[in-house]
C-alpha positions as CSV (number, residue, x, y, z in Angstrom):
1,M,131.8,71.2,46.8
2,S,135.3,72.5,47.5
3,P,137.4,71.4,50.5
4,A,138.2,73.9,53.2
5,Y,141.9,73.6,54.1
6,G,142.7,77.3,54.7
7,P,142.7,79.4,57.9
8,A,139.4,79.8,59.8
9,P,137.4,83.0,59.2
10,T,136.9,85.6,61.9
11,W,133.6,85.2,63.7
12,D,131.7,86.6,66.6
13,H,131.0,83.4,68.6
14,D,128.1,85.0,70.4
15,R,126.2,86.6,67.6
16,V,122.6,85.4,67.3
17,P,121.1,86.4,63.9
18,A,117.4,86.2,63.7
19,P,116.4,83.4,61.3
20,T,114.5,84.3,58.2
21,N,112.5,81.0,58.3
22,E,112.4,77.9,60.3
23,Q,114.7,75.2,59.1
24,T,115.6,71.7,60.1
25,V,119.2,70.5,60.3
26,G,120.2,66.8,60.7
27,V,123.5,66.1,62.4
28,V,124.9,62.7,61.9
29,G,127.2,61.6,64.7
30,G,127.0,61.7,68.5
31,G,130.6,62.4,69.4
32,I,131.9,65.7,70.7
33,L,132.0,67.3,67.3
34,G,128.5,66.4,66.3
35,L,127.0,67.7,69.6
36,A,129.1,70.8,69.4
37,V,127.7,71.6,66.0
38,A,124.2,70.9,67.2
39,R,124.5,73.1,70.2
40,E,126.1,75.9,68.1
41,L,123.1,75.7,65.7
42,T,120.6,76.1,68.6
43,R,122.6,79.1,69.9
44,R,123.3,80.9,66.7
45,R,120.1,80.1,64.8
46,P,117.1,80.1,67.2
47,G,114.1,78.5,65.7
48,T,116.1,76.0,63.8
49,K,115.0,72.4,64.5
50,V,118.1,70.3,65.2
51,V,118.1,66.5,65.3
52,V,121.3,64.5,66.1
53,L,121.4,60.9,64.9
54,E,123.7,58.5,66.6
55,K,123.9,54.8,65.8
56,E,125.2,53.7,69.3
57,D,123.1,53.5,72.5
58,R,125.2,56.2,74.1
59,L,127.1,59.4,73.2
60,A,130.9,59.6,72.7
61,A,131.1,55.9,72.0
62,H,134.0,56.1,69.6
63,Q,136.9,58.5,69.2
64,T,135.6,61.0,71.8
65,G,135.4,58.3,74.4
66,H,138.7,56.6,73.6
67,N,141.3,59.4,73.5
68,S,143.7,60.6,76.1
69,G,141.7,63.6,77.3
70,V,144.4,66.2,76.3
71,V,143.5,69.8,75.6
72,H,146.2,70.8,73.2
73,A,147.8,74.2,73.2
74,G,148.8,74.3,69.5
75,I,152.5,73.2,69.5
76,Y,152.5,71.0,66.5
77,Y,150.3,72.4,63.7
78,R,151.4,74.2,60.6
79,P,151.0,78.0,61.2
80,G,148.1,79.4,59.2
81,S,146.4,75.9,58.9
82,L,142.9,75.3,60.0
83,K,144.2,73.1,62.8
84,A,146.4,75.9,64.1
85,E,143.6,78.5,64.0
86,L,140.9,76.3,65.4
87,C,143.0,74.7,68.1
88,A,144.0,78.1,69.6
89,R,140.4,79.2,69.6
90,G,139.0,75.9,70.7
91,R,141.3,75.5,73.7
92,A,140.0,78.8,75.1
93,L,136.4,77.8,74.4
94,I,136.8,74.4,76.0
95,R,138.4,75.9,79.1
96,D,135.6,78.4,79.5
97,Y,133.0,75.8,78.9
98,C,134.4,73.5,81.5
99,L,134.6,76.3,84.1
100,E,131.0,77.4,83.3
101,H,129.6,73.9,83.7
102,D,131.9,72.7,86.5
103,L,133.5,70.0,84.3
104,P,137.1,68.7,84.9
105,Y,139.8,70.9,83.4
106,V,143.4,70.6,84.8
107,E,146.3,72.6,83.4
108,C,149.0,70.0,84.3
109,G,151.3,71.2,81.6
110,K,153.4,69.3,79.0
111,L,157.1,68.8,78.3
112,V,158.2,68.0,74.7
113,V,161.6,66.4,75.4
114,A,164.6,65.9,73.2
115,V,166.9,63.1,74.4
116,D,169.4,63.0,71.5
117,P,171.4,65.7,69.7
118,A,170.2,64.3,66.4
119,E,166.7,65.5,67.4
120,M,167.7,69.1,67.8
121,G,167.0,70.2,64.2
122,R,163.4,68.9,64.6
123,F,163.2,70.4,68.1
124,D,164.2,73.9,66.8
125,L,161.7,73.7,64.0
126,L,159.0,72.7,66.5
127,E,159.8,75.6,68.7
128,R,159.4,78.0,65.8
129,T,156.1,76.5,64.9
130,A,154.8,76.7,68.5
131,T,156.0,80.2,68.9
132,E,154.3,81.3,65.6
133,N,151.1,79.6,66.8
134,G,151.2,81.7,70.0
135,V,151.3,78.8,72.4
136,P,150.7,80.5,75.8
137,G,153.5,80.4,78.2
138,L,155.8,78.4,76.0
139,R,159.5,78.2,77.2
140,R,162.6,76.4,76.0
141,I,164.3,74.7,79.0
142,G,167.4,72.7,79.7
143,P,168.1,69.5,81.8
144,D,168.0,71.2,85.2
145,E,164.6,72.8,84.6
146,I,163.3,69.5,83.1
147,R,164.0,67.9,86.5
148,D,162.4,70.8,88.3
149,I,159.1,70.3,86.4
150,E,159.3,66.5,86.1
151,P,161.9,65.1,88.5
152,H,162.0,61.6,87.0
153,A,162.2,62.7,83.3
154,T,165.5,62.9,81.4
155,G,166.4,65.0,78.4
156,I,168.9,67.5,76.9
157,A,166.2,70.1,76.1
158,A,162.5,70.5,76.3
159,L,159.6,72.8,75.4
160,H,157.5,73.5,78.4
161,S,153.8,74.3,77.6
162,P,152.3,75.1,81.0
163,R,148.7,75.6,79.7
164,T,148.3,72.2,78.1
165,A,145.5,70.6,80.0
166,I,143.5,67.5,80.5
167,T,139.7,67.1,80.6
168,D,136.8,64.6,80.3
169,Y,135.5,64.8,76.7
170,P,132.6,62.4,77.2
171,A,131.4,64.5,80.0
172,I,131.6,67.6,77.8
173,T,129.7,65.8,75.1
174,R,126.9,64.8,77.5
175,Q,126.6,68.4,78.7
176,L,126.4,69.7,75.1
177,A,123.6,67.2,74.4
178,K,121.7,68.4,77.4
179,E,121.9,72.0,76.1
180,V,120.7,70.8,72.7
181,E,117.6,69.1,74.2
182,E,116.9,72.0,76.5
183,A,116.8,74.3,73.4
184,G,114.2,72.0,71.7
185,G,116.5,69.8,69.7
186,A,116.4,66.0,69.6
187,V,119.3,63.6,70.3
188,L,118.3,60.1,69.0
189,L,120.4,57.2,70.0
190,S,120.4,53.7,68.5
191,T,119.6,55.3,65.2
192,T,121.7,54.2,62.2
193,V,121.7,56.3,59.0
194,T,121.3,54.0,56.0
195,G,120.7,56.5,53.2
196,V,120.1,60.1,52.2
197,T,117.8,61.0,49.4
198,A,117.2,64.3,47.7
199,R,113.7,65.7,48.0
200,G,113.6,68.8,45.9
201,T,115.7,71.4,47.8
202,R,115.6,69.2,50.9
203,R,117.1,65.9,51.9
204,E,115.5,62.8,53.5
205,I,117.7,61.0,55.9
206,V,116.8,57.3,56.1
207,T,117.5,55.6,59.4
208,T,116.7,52.4,61.2
209,T,114.2,54.1,63.4
210,G,112.4,56.3,60.8
211,N,113.1,59.0,58.2
212,H,113.8,62.7,58.7
213,T,113.4,65.4,56.1
214,V,115.8,68.3,56.6
215,D,117.0,71.4,54.9
216,H,120.7,70.7,55.7
217,V,122.7,67.6,56.6
218,V,125.9,67.8,58.7
219,V,128.1,64.7,58.8
220,C,130.4,64.4,61.8
221,A,130.9,60.7,61.6
222,G,134.6,60.3,62.6
223,L,135.7,56.7,61.8
224,Q,132.8,56.4,59.4
225,A,133.3,59.8,57.8
226,D,134.1,58.5,54.3
227,R,131.1,56.1,54.2
228,L,128.6,58.5,55.6
229,G,130.1,61.3,53.4
230,R,129.5,59.3,50.3
231,L,125.9,58.9,51.2
232,V,125.3,62.6,51.3
233,D,127.6,64.0,48.7
234,G,128.8,61.1,46.5
235,Q,132.5,62.0,46.9
236,Q,134.7,58.9,46.9
237,E,137.9,60.5,48.4
238,P,139.6,60.8,50.8
239,R,139.2,57.4,52.5
240,I,139.5,56.7,56.1
241,V,142.4,54.4,57.1
242,P,142.0,53.5,60.8
243,F,145.0,53.4,63.1
244,R,144.8,51.7,66.4
245,G,146.4,53.4,69.4
246,E,147.1,51.1,72.3
247,Y,147.7,52.3,75.9
248,L,149.5,51.0,78.9
249,T,148.4,52.0,82.4
250,V,151.0,52.6,85.1
251,T,150.1,50.8,88.3
252,G,151.2,51.1,91.9
253,P,153.3,54.0,93.4
254,K,155.2,54.7,90.1
255,R,152.1,56.3,88.6
256,D,153.0,59.3,90.6
257,L,156.4,59.7,88.9
258,V,155.0,61.9,86.2
259,R,153.1,65.1,87.3
260,G,151.8,66.2,83.9
261,M,152.7,65.1,80.4
262,V,156.0,64.0,78.8
263,Y,156.1,63.8,75.0
264,P,158.8,63.0,72.5
265,V,159.9,65.3,69.7
266,P,157.6,64.2,66.8
267,D,158.7,63.2,63.3
268,P,157.0,65.8,61.0
269,R,156.9,63.2,58.2
270,Y,154.3,61.2,60.2
271,P,151.1,62.5,61.7
272,F,151.4,60.7,65.1
273,L,153.1,62.2,68.1
274,G,154.8,59.1,69.4
275,V,154.4,57.2,72.7
276,H,154.1,59.6,75.6
277,F,153.1,59.9,79.3
278,T,149.7,61.5,80.1
279,R,147.9,62.0,83.4
280,R,144.2,61.5,83.4
281,V,141.6,63.6,85.2
282,G,140.8,60.6,87.4
283,G,144.4,60.5,88.7
284,G,145.8,57.7,86.6
285,L,148.9,57.8,84.4
286,E,148.9,56.3,80.9
287,I,151.6,55.5,78.4
288,G,150.7,55.7,74.7
289,P,149.3,55.5,72.2
290,N,151.3,53.8,69.6
291,A,149.9,53.7,66.0
292,V,149.3,50.4,64.3
293,L,147.0,49.7,61.3
294,A,143.5,48.8,62.7
295,L,141.6,45.9,61.0
296,D,138.5,47.0,62.8
297,R,137.4,50.7,62.8
298,E,135.6,50.2,66.1
299,G,137.9,47.6,67.8
300,Y,138.8,49.0,71.2
301,G,139.7,45.9,73.2
302,V,143.0,45.1,74.7
303,R,143.8,42.9,71.8
304,P,143.3,43.7,68.1
305,H,140.1,42.4,66.4
306,L,139.4,41.7,62.7
307,N,136.4,43.1,61.0
308,L,136.4,41.7,57.4
309,K,134.4,44.6,56.0
310,D,136.8,47.2,57.4
311,A,139.9,45.3,56.6
312,A,138.8,44.7,53.0
313,A,138.0,48.4,52.6
314,T,141.5,49.4,53.7
315,L,143.3,46.9,51.5
316,A,141.2,47.8,48.5
317,H,142.2,51.4,48.6
318,P,145.2,52.3,46.3
319,G,146.1,55.1,48.7
320,F,146.7,52.6,51.5
321,W,149.3,50.7,49.5
322,R,151.1,53.9,48.4
323,M,151.1,55.1,52.0
324,A,152.4,51.7,53.2
325,R,155.4,51.9,50.7
326,T,156.4,55.2,52.2
327,H,156.0,54.4,55.9
328,W,156.5,50.6,56.1
329,R,159.6,50.9,58.4
330,T,157.6,52.9,60.9
331,G,154.8,50.4,60.6
332,V,157.1,47.5,61.4
333,R,158.4,49.3,64.5
334,E,154.9,50.0,65.7
335,V,153.8,46.4,65.2
336,R,156.8,45.2,67.2
337,G,155.8,47.5,70.1
338,S,152.2,46.3,69.9
339,A,153.3,42.7,70.2
340,S,155.8,43.2,73.0
341,K,155.2,45.2,76.2
342,R,159.0,45.3,76.7
343,A,159.6,46.7,73.2
344,Y,156.7,49.2,73.7
345,L,158.4,50.5,76.9
346,R,161.8,50.9,75.4
347,A,160.6,54.0,73.6
348,A,158.9,55.4,76.7
349,Q,161.9,54.7,79.0
350,R,164.0,57.1,77.0
351,Y,162.0,59.8,78.8
352,V,161.1,58.3,82.2
353,P,163.6,55.4,82.8
354,E,162.3,54.3,86.1
355,I,159.0,53.0,84.8
356,G,159.5,49.4,83.5
357,P,157.5,46.4,82.3
358,A,156.7,45.3,85.8
359,D,155.0,48.7,86.5
360,V,152.4,48.7,83.7
361,T,149.4,46.7,82.5
362,R,147.7,46.8,79.1
363,A,144.8,49.1,78.9
364,G,142.2,49.7,76.2
365,A,142.8,51.3,72.8
366,G,141.6,54.1,70.7
367,V,141.2,54.1,66.9
368,R,142.1,57.2,64.9
369,A,140.3,58.1,61.7
370,Q,143.1,59.1,59.4
371,A,142.0,60.4,56.0
372,V,144.3,59.1,53.2
373,A,144.2,60.5,49.6
374,R,144.3,58.2,46.6
375,D,148.0,59.2,46.0
376,G,148.9,57.8,49.5
377,S,149.3,61.2,51.2
378,L,147.9,61.5,54.7
379,L,145.7,64.6,55.1
380,D,147.3,66.6,57.9
381,D,144.7,69.4,58.2
382,F,141.0,69.3,59.0
383,A,139.0,68.8,55.9
384,I,135.5,70.1,55.7
385,V,133.4,70.3,52.5
386,S,130.1,72.2,52.2
387,G,127.6,73.0,49.5
388,G,124.2,72.0,48.2
389,G,122.6,71.5,51.6
390,V,125.4,69.3,52.9
391,T,128.4,69.9,55.2
392,S,130.7,66.9,55.6
393,V,133.6,66.8,58.0
394,R,135.9,64.4,56.1
395,N,139.1,64.6,58.3
396,A,139.1,65.6,61.9
397,P,142.0,64.0,63.7
398,S,143.6,65.4,66.8
399,P,143.2,68.1,68.0
400,A,139.6,67.9,66.9
401,A,138.3,67.4,70.5
402,T,140.3,70.4,71.7
403,S,139.0,72.4,68.7
404,S,135.4,71.1,68.7
405,L,133.6,74.2,69.8
406,A,135.6,76.3,67.3
407,I,135.0,73.8,64.5
408,A,131.3,74.0,65.3
409,A,131.3,77.7,64.9
410,Y,133.2,77.3,61.6
411,V,130.7,74.7,60.3
412,V,127.7,76.9,61.2
413,D,129.3,79.8,59.4
414,R,129.6,77.6,56.3
415,I,126.0,76.4,56.6
416,S,124.9,80.1,56.8
417,A,126.8,80.9,53.7
418,D,125.5,77.9,51.7
């Protein structure tokens, strides 16, 4: 199998080729990406039997259900990368899907704000990247226009992305599952995959509730992508190093001080966007997330939790230690913010000074599945490997939710070519 890191192919999303024979595809993972792939299979390959296998008792239990709900417009991603291609296509597909099914979709817009002259080199580079990616409606604005759009924000310059939106990804996931079942597919909850065995040209997926013999396996396992990937294709790298992203919720009247989203200028050496302000479709305002090493891949509580198996897996990976040597200063800063609400807010108050420690409470957390190579490099692009009856999504960080319907079309194209 060879990794797919290049630009996405051109496809006709609505083409429906007649199947040459009835096949069965098993999709491992009940987040938005797994359900998007399953739904795409039922649309593009009628007659294909699709079964989705999810270990939890509900859909969207992990990354899909613990993110900020942002529909990204493509500001940050390297032009020509799979992220850039699929984010642009995925944003339009998610928008149309929400409109079709009466799901929340609010184009509240985003400001990416520079507050210090030292940031202007990175700011100029980001503007070129966003322009090359065709971010719709993008404008560079100064301090007066910043205040017109976000009256309580401060900065010396900003990129305004008016089409950046917010949505409800768990609701989208549930609607995708409904379509899969209406098309004759099965969505099995509380079903943990424990093994995959070759059966001639087919594969037998062993689960806690019974076995399933399929012609093709698609792994969309997010935080467990490396472990499930090894079961189906034997590849040891890359490994998932989980990062915990903690949120603060703004309480009281000050939650109305931000109309849309206010982001910092990111550091291109690091794959996280920095603490920012984000409105939620329910009307709330969140600050975050930060990015601290997670010792539990599925630890979403207000306080960190230790899972010995997960912690040992991270610490045993040589790539983690090589990464840590490169980024330890950033790590120390993030840990300091995690431990102290006041320290956390110091970064946020550079952009909206009026919101202070008395105006926020600790909320839950998300955990990001970050693929790390053995040499310590952090995989920045989506990583999808395919061949021999297996397609494995090995790295699908943000903007994977935004891109989910486009990633699904890309995956089904690869299954058809296998």
